[in-house]
GUVO-291735 format. One record per residue (C-alpha): residue in one letter; chain; x, y, z. Coordinates in steps of 0.5 Angstrom, whole numbers. Layout:
! GUVO-291735
A,A,X,Y,Z
...
***
This chain:
! GUVO-291735
M,A,16,-15,-35
S,A,11,-9,-34
H,A,10,-10,-27
M,A,10,-4,-23
A,A,11,-3,-15
L,A,12,2,-9
C,A,15,1,-3
V,A,12,7,2
R,A,14,8,10
F,A,10,12,14
T,A,13,14,20
L,A,7,15,25
R,A,5,20,31
D,A,6,17,38
G,A,-1,14,39
A,A,-3,13,32
G,A,-1,6,31
D,A,-8,3,32
A,A,-13,8,29
F,A,-7,7,22
D,A,-8,0,23
E,A,-15,0,22
L,A,-15,5,17
V,A,-10,0,13
R,A,-15,-6,15
E,A,-21,-2,11
A,A,-16,0,5
V,A,-14,-7,5
E,A,-21,-10,4
G,A,-23,-5,-2
V,A,-17,-7,-5
L,A,-19,-15,-4
A,A,-26,-14,-6
H,A,-24,-9,-12
E,A,-17,-9,-15
P,A,-15,-15,-19
G,A,-9,-11,-22
T,A,-7,-10,-14
L,A,-2,-16,-14
A,A,1,-15,-8
Y,A,-2,-10,-2
A,A,2,-11,4
C,A,3,-7,10
S,A,8,-9,16
E,A,10,-7,22
V,A,18,-5,23
E,A,21,-9,28
G,A,24,-4,33
A,A,21,1,30
P,A,13,2,33
N,A,11,8,30
Q,A,13,6,23
R,A,9,2,18
L,A,12,0,11
F,A,7,-2,5
F,A,10,-6,-1
E,A,5,-5,-7
L,A,5,-9,-13
Y,A,1,-8,-19
A,A,1,-12,-26
D,A,2,-5,-30
S,A,2,2,-30
A,A,-5,1,-31
A,A,-7,-3,-25
F,A,-4,3,-21
E,A,-7,8,-24
D,A,-14,4,-23
H,A,-12,4,-16
R,A,-10,11,-14
R,A,-18,12,-17
Q,A,-21,8,-12
P,A,-25,11,-6
H,A,-23,6,-1
V,A,-15,9,-3
R,A,-18,16,-3
H,A,-21,16,4
F,A,-14,12,6
L,A,-10,18,4
T,A,-14,23,6
Q,A,-15,20,13
S,A,-8,17,14
E,A,-5,25,14
Q,A,-8,25,21
Y,A,-3,20,24
A,A,2,20,20
E,A,8,25,21
K,A,12,23,15
T,A,11,18,9
E,A,17,16,4
I,A,15,13,-3
D,A,20,9,-7
H,A,18,7,-14
L,A,21,1,-16
R,A,22,-2,-22
P,A,22,-10,-21
Y,A,26,-13,-26
A,A,27,-20,-23
G,A,24,-25,-18
K,A,18,-29,-16
Y,A,12,-25,-17
P,A,4,-27,-17
S,A,1,-30,-23
T,A,-3,-24,-27
A,A,-7,-31,-30
G,A,-14,-33,-27
***
């Protein structure tokens, strides 16, 4: 299996949640429209931690991840999110077992 995944935790500044969430919605629209190699791109609120958002991202392979990083909507999100996040933690994952979306169309 050549999937690639990330887990990203954003800790937001007080009061920045709504603006950050709107920025996320814009990025997700771009992912859905332009990234067939992005198999999962999900952002969640963290229960009990209102200033945190957790992303799970799953890519078909490293080429799909590189394609994701080059997208204008992703570059816009990363640039703009800096004003809302006080901390960003990224874990690069190596999936080896589990149930994953099919890459076959």
